[in-house]
C-alpha positions in Angstrom: -20.8 -54.5 -90.8 -19.2 -53.4 -94.1 -18.8 -49.8 -95.1 -18.0 -48.7 -98.7 -16.6 -45.3 -99.5 -17.2 -44.5 -103.2 -16.2 -41.7 -105.4 -18.8 -39.6 -107.3 -17.0 -38.3 -110.4 -18.4 -35.7 -112.7 -19.5 -32.9 -110.4 -18.6 -29.8 -112.4 -16.9 -26.6 -111.0 -19.6 -24.7 -109.0 -20.1 -21.0 -109.3 -22.4 -18.6 -107.4 -26.1 -19.2 -108.2 -25.5 -22.7 -109.7 -28.1 -25.4 -108.9 -25.9 -27.5 -106.6 -28.5 -30.2 -106.0 -28.9 -30.7 -109.8 -25.2 -30.9 -110.4 -24.6 -33.4 -107.7 -27.8 -35.3 -108.6 -26.7 -35.7 -112.2 -23.4 -37.1 -111.1 -25.1 -39.4 -108.7 -27.5 -40.6 -111.4 -24.5 -41.8 -113.4 -23.1 -44.0 -110.6 -26.3 -44.9 -108.8 -27.7 -44.2 -105.3 -29.3 -46.8 -103.1 -31.6 -46.5 -100.2 -29.5 -45.9 -97.1 -26.6 -44.2 -98.9 -25.0 -41.1 -97.4 -23.8 -38.4 -99.8 -20.9 -36.4 -98.5 -20.0 -33.0 -100.1 -17.4 -30.5 -99.3 -18.2 -27.1 -97.8 -16.5 -25.4 -100.8 -19.1 -26.3 -103.3 -21.9 -25.4 -101.0 -20.4 -22.0 -100.2 -19.7 -21.3 -103.9 -23.3 -22.2 -104.9 -24.6 -19.9 -102.1 -22.3 -17.0 -103.1 -20.3 -17.1 -99.9 -17.2 -15.5 -101.5 -15.2 -12.4 -100.7 -12.2 -10.6 -102.2 -8.9 -11.7 -100.7 -7.9 -8.0 -100.3 -10.4 -7.8 -97.5 -9.2 -10.9 -95.6 -8.8 -9.3 -92.2 -12.2 -7.6 -92.3 -13.8 -10.8 -93.6 -12.3 -13.0 -90.8 -13.5 -10.4 -88.3 -17.0 -10.4 -89.7 -17.2 -14.2 -89.5 -15.8 -14.2 -85.9 -18.1 -14.3 -82.9 -15.2 -14.7 -80.4 -11.4 -14.8 -80.7 -10.1 -17.9 -78.8 -6.4 -17.5 -79.5 -4.1 -15.5 -81.8 -0.6 -16.1 -83.0 0.8 -13.8 -85.7 -1.6 -13.9 -88.6 -3.3 -17.0 -87.4 -6.5 -16.5 -85.5 -8.4 -19.4 -83.8 -11.9 -18.1 -83.7 -15.4 -19.2 -82.8 -17.7 -18.6 -85.7 -21.3 -17.5 -85.5 -22.3 -21.1 -85.9 -20.3 -22.1 -82.8 -17.4 -23.8 -84.6 -13.9 -23.2 -83.3 -11.4 -23.1 -86.2 -8.6 -21.3 -87.9 -9.5 -17.9 -89.3 -13.2 -18.4 -88.7 -13.3 -20.9 -91.6 -12.2 -18.3 -94.2 -10.1 -20.0 -96.8 -8.5 -19.3 -100.2 -7.8 -22.9 -101.3 -9.8 -24.2 -104.3 -11.7 -21.0 -104.4 -12.3 -21.2 -108.1 -11.1 -17.7 -108.9 -7.9 -15.8 -108.1 -7.7 -13.5 -105.1 -10.9 -14.9 -103.7 -11.9 -16.2 -100.3 -14.5 -18.8 -99.5 -16.6 -18.4 -96.3 -18.5 -21.0 -94.5 -22.2 -21.4 -95.4 -24.5 -19.2 -93.3 -26.4 -22.2 -92.0 -24.7 -25.5 -93.0 -27.4 -27.7 -91.5 -30.1 -25.9 -93.5 -27.9 -26.4 -96.6 -27.7 -30.1 -95.9 -31.5 -30.3 -95.4 -32.1 -28.6 -98.7 -29.8 -31.0 -100.5 -31.4 -34.0 -98.8 -34.8 -32.8 -100.0 -33.6 -32.7 -103.6 -31.3 -35.8 -103.6 -33.5 -38.1 -101.6 -30.7 -39.4 -99.3 -28.8 -38.4 -96.2 -26.3 -35.6 -96.7 -23.2 -34.5 -94.8 -21.4 -31.3 -95.5 -17.7 -31.3 -94.5 -14.8 -29.0 -93.9 -11.1 -29.4 -92.9 -10.4 -28.4 -89.3 -7.2 -28.6 -87.3 -7.3 -30.4 -83.9 -5.9 -29.3 -80.6 -2.7 -31.2 -79.6 -2.6 -33.1 -83.0 -0.8 -32.4 -86.2 -2.6 -32.3 -89.5 -6.2 -31.5 -90.5 -9.2 -33.8 -90.5 -12.6 -33.5 -92.1 -15.5 -32.8 -89.8 -19.2 -32.4 -90.4 -20.4 -28.8 -90.4 -23.8 -29.8 -91.8 -25.9 -32.9 -91.6 -29.4 -34.1 -92.5 -30.9 -37.6 -92.5 -28.1 -39.0 -90.4 -27.9 -39.4 -86.7 -24.9 -37.2 -85.9 -24.1 -38.8 -82.6 -24.4 -42.4 -81.3 -25.0 -41.9 -77.6 -23.9 -45.0 -75.6 -24.5 -43.4 -72.2 -26.5 -45.7 -69.9 -25.8 -48.8 -72.0 -23.4 -51.6 -71.2 -20.0 -52.1 -72.7 -18.8 -55.5 -73.9 -18.2 -56.5 -70.3 -21.5 -55.3 -68.9 -20.2 -52.1 -67.3 -22.5 -49.1 -67.7 -21.1 -46.4 -70.0 -21.3 -42.8 -68.6 -19.4 -40.6 -71.2 -19.2 -42.4 -74.5 -20.8 -40.5 -77.4 -19.5 -41.4 -80.9 -19.4 -38.5 -83.4 -20.9 -40.5 -86.3 -21.2 -37.5 -88.7 -17.5 -36.5 -88.1 -16.4 -40.1 -88.7 -18.4 -40.1 -91.9 -16.7 -36.8 -92.9 -13.2 -38.2 -92.2 -13.9 -41.4 -94.1 -15.1 -39.6 -97.2 -11.9 -37.6 -97.3 -9.8 -40.8 -97.7 -11.0 -41.2 -101.3 -10.6 -37.7 -102.5 -7.4 -35.6 -102.7 -7.2 -31.9 -102.1 -6.0 -31.5 -105.7 -8.6 -33.6 -107.5 -11.6 -31.2 -107.4 -13.8 -34.2 -106.7 -16.1 -32.8 -104.0 -18.7 -35.6 -103.6 -18.5 -39.0 -102.1 -21.2 -41.7 -101.3 -20.9 -44.0 -98.4 -22.8 -47.3 -98.1 -23.4 -49.5 -95.1 -24.5 -46.9 -92.6 -28.2 -47.8 -92.6 -28.2 -48.1 -88.9 -27.5 -44.4 -88.6 -29.7 -43.1 -91.4 -32.9 -41.6 -90.0 -36.3 -40.8 -91.4 -36.3 -37.1 -90.8 -33.6 -34.5 -91.1 -32.5 -34.9 -87.4 -30.7 -32.4 -85.2 -27.9 -31.7 -87.7 -24.2 -31.1 -87.1 -25.2 -28.4 -84.5 -25.7 -31.3 -82.1 -21.9 -31.9 -82.2 -21.0 -28.5 -80.8 -20.0 -28.6 -77.2 -21.7 -26.1 -75.1 -19.7 -23.3 -73.4 -20.8 -24.7 -70.0 -19.3 -28.1 -70.8 -16.1 -26.8 -72.3 -13.0 -27.3 -70.2 -11.2 -24.8 -72.3 -13.6 -21.9 -72.9 
């Protein structure tokens, strides 16, 4: 199995109300899209197109409005559960690459719906990503917050491993691994928000699928609620 992670240059700066699918589609048309390709886009351009922006002067109020539950707090840093069910720093509210001074970017209201809408227009599987920190690990890693047309999880439970033993817990977070792979070919300072990945046909599905929501661990199964 060979997987290619390829840049999609030429996506312009996105502003509220812009036709994101048209902008990404034009860039894809210049480099080509094949059946089975997965297009990975950053949360920032989705949020900007959907007008999910707020003034930085209202940061605390914005973070509170995006928070369903405070998980932990240390100084100005809040680890919060968002209304989507994501657990992340400051409820996903971020000022980097906002496109305008003194501006905050919020997560999309429904990232899976955003991915489905893009898939319908682009004609290929779509993953929307954002940078999250990880418990007990330094550094950030891209994860999938929205997904359509791609199986978000490969569930191996009940199947044998290479030595014939039945697997009981293994579930591979395919959409998260796709998100992380895409980030390897784009820098945080390049303003290149789209990537295409080839070689994942085994995970591409006919319908939209359950989305990235399937990756959220339930409160009942969480050892650290």
